[in-house]
C-alpha positions as CSV (number, residue, x, y, z in Angstrom):
1,D,0.3,-30.8,-15.9
2,S,1.5,-29.9,-12.3
3,P,-0.2,-27.2,-11.0
4,A,4.1,-25.9,-10.0
5,N,4.5,-25.5,-14.2
6,G,5.0,-21.8,-14.9
7,I,7.0,-18.3,-15.3
8,C,6.5,-16.6,-12.5
9,L,7.8,-12.8,-11.9
10,A,8.4,-12.2,-7.8
11,H,8.9,-8.7,-6.4
12,Q,12.0,-8.3,-4.7
13,A,11.2,-5.8,-1.7
14,S,7.2,-7.5,-1.2
15,G,7.9,-10.7,-2.0
16,E,4.3,-10.8,-3.9
17,V,4.5,-13.6,-6.8
18,V,3.4,-12.8,-10.2
19,H,2.7,-15.6,-12.0
20,I,2.5,-15.1,-16.1
21,A,-0.8,-17.0,-18.1
22,P,-0.1,-19.7,-20.2
23,T,-2.3,-17.6,-22.2
24,A,0.9,-14.8,-22.6
25,V,3.5,-16.8,-23.8
26,V,4.1,-16.2,-27.4
27,V,7.1,-18.7,-27.9
28,N,7.7,-21.6,-25.8
29,E,10.8,-23.4,-27.2
30,P,13.6,-25.5,-25.0
31,K,16.1,-22.8,-25.5
32,R,13.8,-19.5,-26.0
33,V,10.9,-18.4,-23.8
34,T,9.0,-15.4,-24.7
35,F,6.2,-14.1,-23.0
36,V,4.0,-10.5,-22.1
37,A,4.2,-9.4,-18.6
38,P,0.7,-8.4,-17.3
39,T,0.1,-5.4,-16.7
40,P,0.0,-3.8,-13.9
41,L,3.3,-4.4,-12.4
42,H,4.2,-2.4,-9.2
43,P,7.5,-0.5,-9.9
44,G,10.3,-2.3,-8.0
45,D,12.6,-5.2,-9.0
46,Y,11.5,-8.8,-10.0
47,K,12.8,-12.0,-10.3
48,L,12.0,-14.4,-13.1
49,S,11.7,-17.9,-12.1
50,L,10.6,-21.2,-14.8
51,T,9.1,-24.5,-13.5
52,T,9.6,-26.8,-15.6
53,Q,9.0,-31.3,-16.3
54,Y,11.1,-30.5,-19.8
55,A,13.5,-33.2,-19.9
56,G,15.1,-32.6,-23.2
57,S,13.3,-35.8,-24.4
58,S,9.4,-37.5,-25.4
59,T,9.6,-38.3,-22.2
60,L,8.7,-35.7,-18.2
61,L,10.0,-35.2,-15.3
62,K,8.6,-36.8,-12.5
63,E,9.4,-33.4,-10.6
64,P,9.2,-30.2,-11.7
65,R,12.3,-28.4,-10.9
66,T,13.0,-24.6,-11.5
67,C,15.6,-22.2,-13.1
68,L,15.5,-18.5,-11.2
69,F,17.3,-17.0,-13.6
70,D,20.2,-14.2,-12.7
71,Y,18.6,-11.0,-14.3
72,V,16.5,-8.6,-12.6
73,L,14.0,-7.4,-14.2
74,A,13.5,-3.5,-13.4
75,V,9.7,-1.9,-13.6
76,Q,9.7,2.1,-13.0
């Protein structure tokens, strides 16, 4: 329920952060997340981050944690 939870794309040159709407998430499983990127995205490199309170069981973490992915999404 934390407002920090969700998926974000951070533009590497400008620092602009694009939040992915929950309605754009197609698959949300512990080991796989699929979403539709919003349009338009400005050209450039983006880093993907996912913030969650999921703990791998039926209980949630008290504080959200963020995973920053190593891969860069290039938009042209």
